[in-house]
PASEBA-1860 file (N, C-alpha, C; in nm, 3 decimals):
! residues 211
1> MNPKNKPG> -1.183/-1.167/3.316/-1.071/-1.132/3.186/-1.307/-1.149/3.115 ~ -1.303/-1.010/3.082/-1.383/-1.063/2.931/-1.365/-1.146/2.814 ~ -1.464/-1.223/2.808/-1.400/-1.303/2.719/-1.407/-1.277/2.592 ~ -1.456/-1.128/2.481/-1.452/-1.137/2.409/-1.259/-1.099/2.371 ~ -1.178/-1.024/2.519/-1.081/-0.961/2.482/-1.010/-1.130/2.540 ~ -1.044/-1.222/2.515/-0.913/-1.363/2.511/-0.813/-1.342/2.410 ~ -0.694/-1.416/2.443/-0.569/-1.370/2.312/-0.680/-1.498/2.213 ~ -0.629/-1.468/2.095/-0.673/-1.534/1.960/-0.746/-1.529/1.976
9> GLIKFVID> -0.861/-1.465/1.991/-1.033/-1.485/2.007/-1.087/-1.367/1.899 ~ -1.195/-1.453/1.851/-1.267/-1.298/1.769/-1.324/-1.216/1.861 ~ -1.277/-1.006/1.766/-1.303/-0.972/1.771/-1.415/-0.852/1.764 ~ -1.495/-0.831/1.804/-1.686/-0.819/1.820/-1.666/-0.587/1.786 ~ -1.728/-0.590/1.609/-1.733/-0.472/1.619/-1.834/-0.371/1.555 ~ -1.793/-0.238/1.468/-1.905/-0.275/1.381/-1.822/-0.132/1.249 ~ -1.840/-0.205/1.115/-1.851/-0.111/1.056/-1.931/-0.088/0.971 ~ -1.975/0.046/0.969/-2.057/0.171/0.897/-2.171/0.120/0.904
17> GQKVEAGP> -2.173/0.075/1.032/-2.264/0.019/1.090/-2.342/-0.100/1.090 ~ -2.256/-0.201/1.029/-2.248/-0.320/1.034/-2.192/-0.399/1.115 ~ -2.280/-0.530/1.245/-2.165/-0.589/1.285/-2.106/-0.666/1.233 ~ -1.942/-0.688/1.263/-1.849/-0.768/1.174/-1.798/-0.822/1.325 ~ -1.721/-0.935/1.222/-1.559/-0.981/1.341/-1.417/-0.970/1.252 ~ -1.342/-0.928/1.389/-1.201/-0.944/1.298/-1.173/-1.131/1.381 ~ -1.059/-1.103/1.313/-1.003/-1.327/1.347/-0.919/-1.212/1.390 ~ -0.810/-1.375/1.486/-0.693/-1.344/1.572/-0.598/-1.230/1.442
25> GWSILETA> -0.538/-1.108/1.545/-0.434/-1.076/1.410/-0.508/-0.966/1.340 ~ -0.630/-0.946/1.283/-0.665/-0.931/1.207/-0.594/-0.713/1.164 ~ -0.625/-0.685/1.042/-0.664/-0.528/1.100/-0.798/-0.526/1.075 ~ -0.817/-0.367/1.054/-1.036/-0.388/0.993/-1.018/-0.329/0.853 ~ -0.861/-0.311/0.785/-0.878/-0.343/0.657/-0.918/-0.463/0.600 ~ -0.812/-0.581/0.666/-0.798/-0.740/0.699/-1.048/-0.765/0.659 ~ -1.078/-0.714/0.797/-1.162/-0.782/0.827/-1.295/-0.695/0.751 ~ -1.272/-0.545/0.692/-1.356/-0.533/0.617/-1.330/-0.607/0.475
33> RHHHIHIP> -1.276/-0.596/0.442/-1.239/-0.744/0.351/-1.262/-0.821/0.331 ~ -1.278/-0.911/0.480/-1.339/-1.053/0.409/-1.522/-1.037/0.504 ~ -1.523/-0.894/0.496/-1.672/-0.861/0.467/-1.754/-0.816/0.410 ~ -1.675/-0.791/0.291/-1.720/-0.700/0.159/-1.755/-0.554/0.177 ~ -1.681/-0.549/0.227/-1.702/-0.393/0.272/-1.551/-0.301/0.177 ~ -1.638/-0.209/0.142/-1.439/-0.182/0.034/-1.433/-0.053/0.110 ~ -1.251/-0.012/0.083/-1.179/0.044/0.156/-1.111/0.041/-0.009 ~ -1.058/0.126/-0.090/-0.988/0.199/-0.161/-0.861/0.177/-0.119
41> TLCFHPAV> -0.765/0.092/-0.233/-0.585/0.068/-0.066/-0.544/0.095/-0.269 ~ -0.408/0.103/-0.221/-0.271/0.124/-0.397/-0.182/0.039/-0.335 ~ -0.092/0.104/-0.209/-0.002/-0.012/-0.175/-0.048/-0.111/-0.097 ~ -0.149/-0.144/-0.027/-0.196/-0.296/0.053/-0.174/-0.407/-0.040 ~ -0.075/-0.481/-0.037/-0.136/-0.636/-0.087/-0.084/-0.808/0.027 ~ -0.171/-0.796/-0.014/-0.225/-0.967/0.086/-0.042/-1.056/0.151 ~ 0.003/-1.045/0.061/0.128/-1.134/-0.014/0.262/-1.084/0.127 ~ 0.280/-0.928/0.165/0.362/-0.823/0.185/0.357/-0.780/0.305
49> TPWGSCRL> 0.359/-0.780/0.444/0.423/-0.679/0.538/0.341/-0.543/0.518 ~ 0.138/-0.458/0.557/0.161/-0.337/0.566/0.214/-0.243/0.598 ~ 0.255/-0.144/0.528/0.306/0.036/0.584/0.252/0.048/0.601 ~ 0.139/0.132/0.551/0.065/0.286/0.487/0.142/0.402/0.417 ~ 0.135/0.339/0.335/0.248/0.438/0.229/0.145/0.520/0.155 ~ 0.010/0.397/0.083/-0.044/0.564/0.008/-0.142/0.633/0.115 ~ -0.197/0.609/0.262/-0.298/0.645/0.314/-0.398/0.623/0.218 ~ -0.478/0.555/0.133/-0.623/0.572/0.066/-0.675/0.519/0.173
57> CVVETRYG> -0.643/0.386/0.239/-0.743/0.309/0.302/-0.702/0.356/0.425 ~ -0.734/0.510/0.510/-0.805/0.606/0.581/-0.939/0.549/0.626 ~ -0.937/0.563/0.795/-1.034/0.544/0.837/-1.073/0.595/0.933 ~ -1.225/0.689/0.988/-1.243/0.741/1.116/-1.345/0.603/1.225 ~ -1.248/0.640/1.317/-1.262/0.566/1.429/-1.317/0.624/1.496 ~ -1.409/0.554/1.617/-1.492/0.548/1.689/-1.512/0.507/1.882 ~ -1.399/0.502/1.936/-1.466/0.431/2.063/-1.497/0.566/2.132 ~ -1.578/0.519/2.243/-1.640/0.616/2.340/-1.673/0.744/2.353
65> KRSQVVAS> -1.578/0.857/2.265/-1.595/0.968/2.303/-1.486/1.030/2.166 ~ -1.361/0.910/2.273/-1.231/1.031/2.153/-1.331/0.906/2.004 ~ -1.275/1.031/1.896/-1.260/1.006/1.763/-1.167/1.014/1.650 ~ -1.077/0.931/1.556/-0.968/0.948/1.497/-0.961/0.921/1.383 ~ -0.860/0.988/1.245/-0.839/0.905/1.107/-0.754/0.821/1.086 ~ -0.740/0.687/1.099/-0.640/0.547/1.101/-0.581/0.545/0.922 ~ -0.525/0.485/0.898/-0.472/0.401/0.899/-0.544/0.285/0.822 ~ -0.644/0.216/0.738/-0.671/0.060/0.824/-0.603/-0.042/0.799
73> CLTRPVPE> -0.453/-0.007/0.728/-0.351/-0.139/0.702/-0.246/-0.190/0.847 ~ -0.337/-0.075/0.922/-0.235/-0.100/1.018/-0.280/-0.075/1.142 ~ -0.413/-0.065/1.127/-0.511/-0.002/1.293/-0.584/-0.145/1.305 ~ -0.540/-0.239/1.381/-0.631/-0.360/1.484/-0.778/-0.289/1.569 ~ -0.900/-0.375/1.556/-1.001/-0.348/1.550/-0.963/-0.423/1.732 ~ -1.060/-0.327/1.807/-1.096/-0.346/1.949/-1.214/-0.385/1.987 ~ -1.266/-0.388/2.082/-1.404/-0.498/2.093/-1.477/-0.333/2.130 ~ -1.557/-0.342/2.097/-1.683/-0.245/2.067/-1.613/-0.097/2.000
81> LEVMTNSE> -1.547/-0.102/1.895/-1.503/0.006/1.776/-1.601/0.019/1.719 ~ -1.702/0.191/1.691/-1.692/0.209/1.568/-1.600/0.205/1.433 ~ -1.634/0.171/1.316/-1.519/0.215/1.203/-1.696/0.301/1.145 ~ -1.568/0.385/1.072/-1.591/0.446/0.884/-1.592/0.485/0.821 ~ -1.622/0.403/0.765/-1.533/0.367/0.612/-1.595/0.484/0.464 ~ -1.647/0.656/0.507/-1.653/0.672/0.428/-1.731/0.841/0.396 ~ -1.708/0.868/0.570/-1.739/0.916/0.680/-1.661/1.129/0.536 ~ -1.735/1.248/0.638/-1.673/1.316/0.573/-1.536/1.333/0.605
89> RVQNVRRW> -1.496/1.309/0.712/-1.326/1.380/0.741/-1.276/1.232/0.662 ~ -1.345/1.156/0.636/-1.214/1.067/0.493/-1.229/1.076/0.414 ~ -1.335/1.128/0.395/-1.308/1.187/0.214/-1.246/1.308/0.140 ~ -1.197/1.384/0.325/-1.161/1.545/0.352/-1.029/1.511/0.211 ~ -0.966/1.410/0.398/-0.765/1.261/0.394/-0.817/1.242/0.269 ~ -0.858/1.142/0.185/-0.921/1.120/0.102/-0.802/1.192/-0.035 ~ -0.916/1.310/-0.043/-0.890/1.397/-0.097/-0.797/1.404/-0.149 ~ -0.715/1.446/-0.039/-0.564/1.521/-0.018/-0.531/1.455/-0.089
97> VLEMLLAE> -0.492/1.314/-0.019/-0.393/1.259/-0.088/-0.387/1.210/-0.200 ~ -0.497/1.195/-0.277/-0.497/1.165/-0.390/-0.498/1.237/-0.485 ~ -0.478/1.411/-0.491/-0.425/1.492/-0.527/-0.284/1.519/-0.528 ~ -0.180/1.512/-0.399/-0.069/1.476/-0.364/-0.002/1.364/-0.469 ~ -0.115/1.191/-0.486/-0.087/1.130/-0.604/-0.054/1.172/-0.716 ~ -0.153/1.221/-0.793/-0.209/1.302/-0.925/-0.082/1.472/-0.900 ~ 0.026/1.423/-0.834/0.175/1.490/-0.871/0.267/1.434/-0.866 ~ 0.259/1.327/-0.704/0.386/1.223/-0.809/0.353/1.159/-0.925
105> CPASREVK> 0.254/1.080/-0.938/0.255/1.025/-1.090/0.172/1.021/-1.211 ~ 0.170/1.112/-1.171/0.032/1.219/-1.329/0.008/1.091/-1.439 ~ 0.137/0.962/-1.471/0.087/1.000/-1.584/0.001/0.843/-1.508 ~ -0.022/0.784/-1.466/-0.106/0.656/-1.361/-0.266/0.693/-1.411 ~ -0.273/0.591/-1.573/-0.428/0.615/-1.528/-0.482/0.557/-1.432 ~ -0.440/0.453/-1.291/-0.500/0.440/-1.181/-0.494/0.550/-1.167 ~ -0.412/0.576/-1.115/-0.463/0.650/-0.995/-0.565/0.788/-1.082 ~ -0.539/0.804/-1.152/-0.692/0.910/-1.229/-0.786/0.882/-1.213
113> DLAAQYGV> -0.788/0.747/-1.268/-0.973/0.675/-1.207/-0.954/0.652/-1.115 ~ -0.862/0.695/-1.001/-0.965/0.663/-0.853/-0.956/0.841/-0.778 ~ -0.920/0.871/-0.886/-0.934/1.013/-0.745/-1.062/1.061/-0.824 ~ -1.054/1.060/-1.040/-1.208/1.068/-1.091/-1.290/1.036/-1.002 ~ -1.303/0.913/-0.918/-1.439/0.853/-0.813/-1.482/1.008/-0.675 ~ -1.389/1.058/-0.662/-1.408/1.121/-0.568/-1.325/1.324/-0.607 ~ -1.360/1.281/-0.747/-1.412/1.387/-0.839/-1.253/1.482/-0.794 ~ -1.195/1.409/-0.799/-1.018/1.500/-0.783/-1.016/1.495/-0.861
121> TSTRFAIK> -1.003/1.602/-1.022/-0.897/1.619/-1.156/-0.814/1.672/-1.183 ~ -0.791/1.725/-1.072/-0.664/1.847/-1.031/-0.554/1.794/-0.917 ~ -0.410/1.887/-0.924/-0.385/1.881/-0.815/-0.325/1.975/-0.808 ~ -0.272/2.057/-0.649/-0.219/2.223/-0.659/-0.125/2.169/-0.607 ~ -0.092/2.039/-0.583/0.040/2.019/-0.535/0.108/2.038/-0.682 ~ 0.286/2.093/-0.749/0.333/2.066/-0.826/0.416/1.909/-0.945 ~ 0.405/1.921/-1.006/0.433/1.769/-1.121/0.616/1.780/-1.130 ~ 0.634/1.757/-1.114/0.822/1.727/-1.164/0.776/1.599/-1.258
129> DPNEECLK> 0.741/1.544/-1.250/0.791/1.454/-1.380/0.664/1.417/-1.438 ~ 0.558/1.509/-1.595/0.447/1.465/-1.629/0.446/1.313/-1.691 ~ 0.587/1.185/-1.669/0.544/1.092/-1.699/0.561/0.991/-1.608 ~ 0.584/1.028/-1.518/0.581/0.926/-1.370/0.465/0.809/-1.376 ~ 0.478/0.722/-1.361/0.377/0.630/-1.328/0.386/0.587/-1.179 ~ 0.512/0.592/-1.186/0.520/0.496/-1.030/0.502/0.537/-0.862 ~ 0.416/0.563/-0.782/0.343/0.634/-0.684/0.407/0.601/-0.569 ~ 0.566/0.555/-0.611/0.670/0.477/-0.491/0.551/0.417/-0.325
137> CGRCVAVC> 0.464/0.285/-0.363/0.406/0.232/-0.296/0.478/0.159/-0.231 ~ 0.584/0.098/-0.270/0.715/-0.029/-0.209/0.603/-0.132/-0.217 ~ 0.583/-0.207/-0.243/0.549/-0.308/-0.277/0.654/-0.455/-0.370 ~ 0.649/-0.338/-0.466/0.814/-0.417/-0.501/0.884/-0.462/-0.446 ~ 0.925/-0.352/-0.326/1.049/-0.335/-0.328/1.039/-0.478/-0.154 ~ 0.847/-0.477/-0.053/0.803/-0.587/-0.061/0.901/-0.650/-0.083 ~ 0.759/-0.709/-0.176/0.829/-0.854/-0.246/0.913/-0.906/-0.282 ~ 0.991/-0.812/-0.346/1.147/-0.913/-0.384/1.222/-0.914/-0.246
145> HEVVGVNA> 1.177/-0.912/-0.106/1.296/-0.879/0.021/1.177/-0.969/0.072 ~ 1.051/-1.014/0.102/0.943/-1.069/0.218/0.924/-1.278/0.154 ~ 0.932/-1.214/-0.018/0.831/-1.313/-0.090/0.963/-1.386/-0.187 ~ 1.012/-1.304/-0.234/1.116/-1.389/-0.299/1.298/-1.401/-0.226 ~ 1.332/-1.350/-0.148/1.364/-1.302/-0.113/1.530/-1.288/-0.095 ~ 1.495/-1.264/-0.221/1.672/-1.118/-0.242/1.638/-0.934/-0.226 ~ 1.725/-0.878/-0.203/1.712/-0.667/-0.224/1.748/-0.686/-0.328 ~ 1.665/-0.678/-0.421/1.727/-0.653/-0.553/1.685/-0.467/-0.570
153> LTFGSRGV> 1.567/-0.434/-0.491/1.514/-0.315/-0.468/1.580/-0.221/-0.376 ~ 1.541/-0.104/-0.366/1.547/-0.053/-0.231/1.463/0.115/-0.276 ~ 1.481/0.172/-0.160/1.453/0.358/-0.219/1.600/0.359/-0.153 ~ 1.586/0.471/-0.276/1.698/0.528/-0.225/1.640/0.775/-0.187 ~ 1.755/0.758/-0.094/1.699/0.884/-0.003/1.552/0.842/0.064 ~ 1.498/1.035/0.125/1.437/1.035/0.185/1.274/1.098/0.136 ~ 1.188/1.132/0.172/1.112/1.208/0.162/1.060/1.257/0.128 ~ 1.077/1.364/0.016/1.009/1.408/-0.086/1.069/1.372/-0.283
161> TKQLETPH> 1.213/1.346/-0.157/1.325/1.294/-0.242/1.356/1.153/-0.290 ~ 1.278/1.027/-0.249/1.304/0.949/-0.240/1.267/0.891/-0.427 ~ 1.360/0.813/-0.402/1.351/0.729/-0.548/1.339/0.513/-0.567 ~ 1.274/0.517/-0.587/1.317/0.321/-0.635/1.454/0.317/-0.676 ~ 1.479/0.282/-0.631/1.607/0.225/-0.767/1.665/0.064/-0.660 ~ 1.809/0.042/-0.725/1.881/-0.067/-0.714/1.983/-0.081/-0.605 ~ 1.997/-0.146/-0.526/2.054/-0.141/-0.406/2.222/-0.120/-0.506 ~ 2.328/0.074/-0.474/2.390/0.117/-0.493/2.412/0.141/-0.652
169> RVPNNACV> 2.278/0.179/-0.675/2.207/0.278/-0.819/2.293/0.181/-0.953 ~ 2.348/0.046/-0.914/2.371/-0.057/-1.041/2.273/-0.133/-1.083 ~ 2.272/-0.180/-1.231/2.170/-0.324/-1.284/2.224/-0.400/-1.165 ~ 2.105/-0.549/-1.125/2.150/-0.629/-0.956/2.161/-0.733/-0.999 ~ 2.278/-0.791/-1.032/2.200/-0.955/-1.106/2.202/-1.031/-0.953 ~ 2.133/-0.958/-0.842/2.079/-1.034/-0.754/1.880/-1.071/-0.811 ~ 1.934/-1.030/-0.914/1.719/-1.041/-1.000/1.732/-1.165/-1.048 ~ 1.620/-1.220/-0.988/1.652/-1.346/-1.031/1.547/-1.340/-1.191
177> GCGCCVSV> 1.488/-1.223/-1.225/1.413/-1.264/-1.347/1.261/-1.269/-1.308 ~ 1.202/-1.366/-1.191/1.097/-1.348/-1.180/0.987/-1.346/-1.200 ~ 0.994/-1.127/-1.190/0.843/-1.037/-1.231/0.700/-1.062/-1.138 ~ 0.757/-1.072/-0.952/0.728/-1.050/-0.860/0.601/-0.897/-0.883 ~ 0.747/-0.864/-0.833/0.753/-0.706/-0.874/0.676/-0.578/-0.949 ~ 0.727/-0.626/-1.111/0.647/-0.620/-1.185/0.419/-0.631/-1.171 ~ 0.439/-0.749/-1.112/0.289/-0.807/-1.041/0.219/-0.795/-1.030 ~ 0.275/-0.783/-0.881/0.219/-0.711/-0.801/0.235/-0.519/-0.816
185> CPTGALQA> 0.284/-0.456/-0.892/0.309/-0.307/-0.895/0.147/-0.226/-0.966 ~ 0.102/-0.182/-0.860/-0.017/-0.108/-0.843/-0.086/-0.023/-1.020 ~ -0.012/-0.005/-1.089/0.009/0.098/-1.174/0.060/0.047/-1.264 ~ 0.199/-0.057/-1.296/0.258/-0.103/-1.465/0.392/-0.044/-1.386 ~ 0.403/0.055/-1.398/0.533/0.124/-1.346/0.684/0.033/-1.359 ~ 0.610/-0.040/-1.282/0.774/-0.162/-1.283/0.829/-0.255/-1.409 ~ 0.701/-0.238/-1.532/0.752/-0.304/-1.644/0.863/-0.215/-1.749 ~ 0.778/-0.068/-1.709/0.965/-0.062/-1.779/1.087/-0.027/-1.743
193> RLDTVRGD> 1.119/-0.053/-1.651/1.250/-0.079/-1.517/1.251/-0.153/-1.479 ~ 1.181/-0.242/-1.545/1.246/-0.405/-1.547/1.469/-0.394/-1.557 ~ 1.427/-0.354/-1.700/1.599/-0.387/-1.791/1.699/-0.331/-1.661 ~ 1.693/-0.185/-1.628/1.732/-0.041/-1.564/1.765/-0.205/-1.387 ~ 1.679/-0.288/-1.377/1.730/-0.333/-1.247/1.774/-0.504/-1.244 ~ 1.706/-0.520/-1.305/1.816/-0.709/-1.262/1.958/-0.714/-1.350 ~ 2.014/-0.661/-1.441/2.170/-0.682/-1.485/2.145/-0.773/-1.609 ~ 2.300/-0.791/-1.565/2.295/-0.924/-1.705/2.263/-1.087/-1.682
201> LARRTGHG> 2.172/-1.098/-1.734/2.130/-1.253/-1.755/2.216/-1.331/-1.711 ~ 2.314/-1.279/-1.765/2.437/-1.411/-1.868/2.531/-1.426/-1.723 ~ 2.514/-1.348/-1.592/2.643/-1.291/-1.531/2.571/-1.375/-1.399 ~ 2.403/-1.435/-1.386/2.310/-1.447/-1.268/2.304/-1.604/-1.214 ~ 2.439/-1.615/-1.180/2.426/-1.757/-1.150/2.518/-1.780/-0.962 ~ 2.529/-1.901/-0.965/2.644/-1.894/-0.872/2.530/-1.870/-0.691 ~ 2.546/-1.894/-0.599/2.536/-1.848/-0.480/2.474/-1.728/-0.463 ~ 2.329/-1.698/-0.390/2.287/-1.578/-0.410/2.169/-1.571/-0.564
209> FAH> 2.206/-1.608/-0.664/2.152/-1.561/-0.761/2.036/-1.655/-0.854 ~ 2.025/-1.640/-0.973/1.925/-1.727/-1.047/2.025/-1.829/-1.104 ~ 1.974/-2.003/-1.124/2.086/-2.012/-1.205/1.999/-2.034/-1.349
END
């Protein structure tokens, strides 16, 4: 067995021409961050399991003759892999993603600023709600479940009709009012929604609720 492939060992590969090493289980994104190489993200947060919602973290990988564009937060490197974080293919995908986000959450200053960095100032996609800030990245849902340990938030429907909701679409008294969802929200959209999520503070007592 090649020593570089030993379970638990460091994986050596290349990002943007720079030789790097990934620790056990690290993704390409985590490795890039460790080596201070910038890859833009919106949905990624180190406290929760990545799920590649926003796709802004795409990179181009090359292994032998094979080249593809992948989400860096979900992809683990292999020895001798070559990664390009800002190739023309990558920039095209990011511009397309940012156009979709400008339509999805046109009121988000964070999305507008990031889009402007890639020269995207308008979108060809239909805007349903010009006041929407939520990009449905899932950070709030994940931190509520994985970190806080309750399920006060969820997504209703799927695809283009997906909406951030509480279970059964009623204020959820399981919400402990900790504010973790607000703190991890990349656009600040949760702040305005918090009162519709957390229900009656006076009722939050007993098993499974805040005291």
